[in-house]
N, C-alpha and C positions, 0 to 999 in steps of 0.2 A: 250332140248326136241324139238321135231318137232311139231309146232303148226299150225293148220289149222284154220284160222279166216274166219267167214262168216258175210257178211253185207248186208243190204236190198236194198241199192241204191248207185249210184256213184256220189252223189252231194257233196257239200262242206259247209254244215251248221254244227250245234253244234255236233250232234252225229257222223257225218262223220269225222270232225276234231279230235274229241276225239278218234275215232278208229285209226287214223293215229298215234296220240301220244302214244296210247297203244302199237301198233305194233312196233313202233320205240323203245319204252322202252323194249319190249320183246327181240328185236334184240340186243339192247345195253347190255342186261344182259345175252347174250350168247345163245339165242334160235334161231332156224331155223323157219322162219315164211313164210307162204303162205296165201295170201288173196283171197277169192272168192267173187265175186259180180255178180248180175244177168244181168248187162248191162254195156256198156261203158259210160264213163263220166269223168268230170274233176277230180274226186277223183283218178282215175288211173294215171293221169299225175303226181299228187303229190306223189302217191305211187312209181312211177317209179323214180322220182327225189330223193326220200328217200331211194331207193335201196330195196324196198319191192317187192318180187315176187308176181305176181297176176295171176289169171285165171278168165275168164268170163264164167259162167255156168248158164244157165236158171234154176231157181228153184222157187217153190211157196213161196209166202209171203203174209202177211196180209196187207190190206189197209183199209182206213176208210169205204169204201163201203162194206167190209166184216164184219164190227162190228155190225152185226145183227144176231139174232138167226138162221134164215133160211139159210143165206149165210154161216154161220159157220158150220151148219149141212152138207151142200154140200161139204164144204172143208174137213170135217172129213171123209165123204164118200170116197173121193179121196185119203185119207191118205195112205192106204196100198201100192198102186202103186208108189206114190211119194216117200215114205220112202225107198222102196226097191231100187229105182233108186239112191237116195242120198247115201244109204248105200254102193252101188257098187262103187261110187266115193270115199267114205271114204276108202274103202279097197284098191283102186288103189293108193291113196296118202299115206296111212299108217301113219297118224299122231299119235303122242303120246297123244295129247289132242286137243279138238275142242273148240274154243272160239267163242261164238255166241253173237254178239253185237246188243242188243235190243230183245224185245219179239216178233217181227213181223215175225219170221221164226221158228214156232214150229216144223216143220218137222225135223230140224237138231238135236235138242236134242233127239228126238225119234230115228232117224237113228243112232246117236252115241251110244245110249243105245243098239240098235240091234247089233251093231258091237263091243260092250263091250269096247268102248273108253270113257274115262272121258270127261265130257263137262262142261265148265264154261259158264253160261249165265249172261251177263252184262245187268241189267235191267235199262233202261233209260226212261221208260214210267210210267205214273201215270194215268191210265184210269178210274179215279173215276167217270167220267160222264156217262159211259156206264152202262147198266143193270148188276145186280149181276150175272146172268147166263153167259153172255158174258165175264164178268171179270174173273169168275172162270175158264171158258174154256181157256181164254188167259193165265192166270197164272198157269194153271194146268200142263203145260209142265215143270215147274220148279221142279215138284216132281221127275223127272228122272235126274235132274242136279246133278253133283258131287259137284259143288260149285256155289253160287249165289252172285253176286256183285250188290249192289244198289248204285245209284249215290247221294242219300241223305237219311236222316232219314225218310222223308216223303214218299219216294219211298219204303223203307223197311217196313214201317208201312202199306202201301197199299198191299204189297205182303202178309204179315202175316195176314192181315185182311181177305184175301180170304182163306189162308191155314195156320193155326197156327203152323203146324208142320215145316213150312219152316223158322220160326223165328231163330232157332238155326243155320241154314245153310246159313243165309244171312249176308253178311259183307258189311258195308257201306264204300265206298271209294269215297271221294269227287274228282271231276274232277281236273286234273292238266292242267293249261292253259299257253299258251304263252301270258303273260300279256303285254298289250301295255305300251309304254312310256307315260309320262304326255301329255295330249292333249294341244294344244296351247290355251291360255286364250284369250277370245274375248275382244276387246277393247269396253267398254260399253259407250263411249262418243257419245251419241245420236243415237246409232245403235239399231236395233231391237233385240228382245229376241229370241234365237234359242233353240227350243226343238228338241230332237232326239229320235227316236225309231229304234232299230236295231233288225232284225230277220225276219224270214219268214212272209210274208203277210198271215195271217191265223186268223180265228175267235178266236182260242185259245190264240193268242198273243195279241189280244185286241187293234189293231191299231185304231179301231172305237172309243174306249174310249178316246184315245189320241186326236183324231180329235174333239171330244166334249169338252174336256178340253181346247184345243186351242181356240175354239169358246167362251168358258166361260171367259177366260182371256182377250180376245179381247173385249168382252162386257164391261169389266172393264177398258178399255182404255190402255191395255198393248199391245204394238205393237209386237205380237208374230208371229213366223214362226215355222212350224213343218216339219222336215225332216224325211222321212220314208226310211230306208235302208233295202232292201230285196226284194225278189220276191215270187211269189206264187208257190205252188206245181202244177204240171200239173193236170188239171181238176178243179182247184180252181180259175180260172180266174174271175169267178163271184164275188169273194170276193173283188178283186181290183176294179171291176166296182162298187160294193156297196160302197166302201170307197170313190171313186170319187163322186158318187152320193150324199153321206152323206155330203161331204165337200161343194158341190154345194148347197144343201138344207140349210145348216147352214151359207152360204155366206162366206166361207173361202177358196174356191178353189184356189185362187191366192196365198194363204199363206201356202199351203200344197205341198210339193215337194217329188215326188217319185223318189228316186235315183237309184233303182235297186240294184243288188248285187255288193258288193266290199269286198275284203279280207283285206282291211285297213279302217274299218269304223270309227276309232278314230283319223285319221290324221287331219280331219277337226273338229275344236272345237265346243262345244255347251255350252249353259248356264246350261241346265238341260237335263239329260237322263231319259226317261220314260220307265219303263218295266211294261206295263199295262195288263199282262197276266191274263187269266182266269184259266189256268192250266199250271203248270210248274214243272216238276219233279226235276230239279236242277236250271238252270238259268245261263249258261255261260255268257250271255250278261251282267247280273247284276254284276258279278265279274269283267268282263273286264271294264265296265263303272266305277266302283269304282277305279280300277287300273289306269284309265286314269285321275283320280283326279277331275272328274266332279260330282257335286251334282246329286244324283240319287234317283228317286222315284220308288218304286216297290210295287206290290200288295202282300197281305198277303196270298198267295196261295203256296202250294207245298213246294219246297225247298228254295224259295226266302227268307223267314224269317230266314233261317239258314245262309244265306249269309249276309243279311243286318239287322243290329240292329237299330231300329227306334230311331232317334235323336242322335245316337252315331256314326254310320258309314254311314248312309243314312236315307231315309224316307220311311215309310211303310204306305200304305193306303188300305182300303178294295177293293176287286175286283169289277169291273163294276160300280165304283163310280166316275164319272167324276167330280162331285162337290168336293169330297175330294182330288182328284188329282189336281184340280185347286187351292184349298187352299194350298196344299203342295208347288206347284210352286210359289205361291205368297209369302209364308213364305221365300222361298229361295231367291227370288228377293228382298224382303224387308230387309233381314238380310244377306247381301252378305258375311260379314266377318265370321259370325257364320257358314254359309253354307260351306264356304271354309275350315273351321276348321273340320267340320264333314267329308267333302270329303277327307281331308288329312288323317284323322283317318281311313276312309274306304280303302284308298289306302294301308296304312301300314298293315291293317288286312288281305287283300286278298293276298298281296305279301307273307306274312308269311304262310297263310293257304292253298293256292291253287297253289303251285309251281309244276312244272313238275317233279322235282327231288323227291319230296315227293310222288307224284302219281306213278311214275315209281317204286319206292321202294315198295309201298304197293301192286301194281299189281304183281310185281315179287314175293312177298310173297305168293300171291294167287296161282300162278303157282308152286312155290316151294313146297307148301303143297301137291299139287297133285303129284308132282314128288316123294316126300317122301312116299306118300301112295302107289304109283305104285311100288316103290322100296321095300317097306315092303311086298307087295303081291308077288313080284318076289322072294324075299329072302325066304319068308315063303314057297312058292311052291318048291323052290330048296331044302330047308331043309327037307320038307316032302318026296320029291322024293329020298333024300339021305338015 
């Protein structure tokens, strides 16, 4: 089948890397893939190296600033013109199916429906913090989708909570990851304790909670350091400034290290990985942290409890609770042998559960079901014409 995939930006974080893995899987299972993005960026270099054909085409997309009723009303008012333009592009490329990666591009499912092309929407968002009206407008595009893929049970429940009719059309496919090798173990002879958070610098990711937890363990005479790996979205520079200001206020500035983005975040070891998210549809970082063999503390939000089982494969604490996170860190440090056993169990679990081979097979089944449906329609039409 000829697949046209559309994505919302050309970066290299969780949903972007999952897009590349998805398209490589489509290609490896015999499909012809073309990727559309609205701008140039590092994602396209990776796509080029992977042999994925791409085009840069400006098209509307949702941003956090549009997650308000008035802004969405304006977006809806411009829908007809935008949809007609995208429909014209669909007709030029003539794909058999359109794959939309995330909910942030509602114009594409509508344009696909106008062109009578099947569309798969892969939902990687869990916008439970927005109002019900905004949420229903955001997920309403799924009513025209041929198939819906959710990256966790939590995401699937969010979708069906808005539109119960979508429950039977939503399939959960857990992400398939390039899981890291075991991270090097840090020699504990007199050295400080290294905590690590990997991911976008964003209020949703909760780096501020990690800074407070660092301050708490230092007050208990634990010589801790916190490494933050990641950068902000454009327009969110204020959050990094707030994080630095918070560290200064708590007196831990010299113990918080902003490393920026790296595509090899696990090569440097850590004693504990923290995933202090306030909202997390899946949580690639949690699975990768477990695969690295590092004791991992996550919050009980979204898809994270589906990845980490408390005291079995990792440690789960309530969100926005730096005291509970501090306690979990201290338990890990006080019982290193038990913590390493939990970490080993976590590594074994994610290697089995989140492999790329399993993900590629399940996504191929999604596309295969659409191919079968299209074939049945074509055969039925031919029979009736005969």
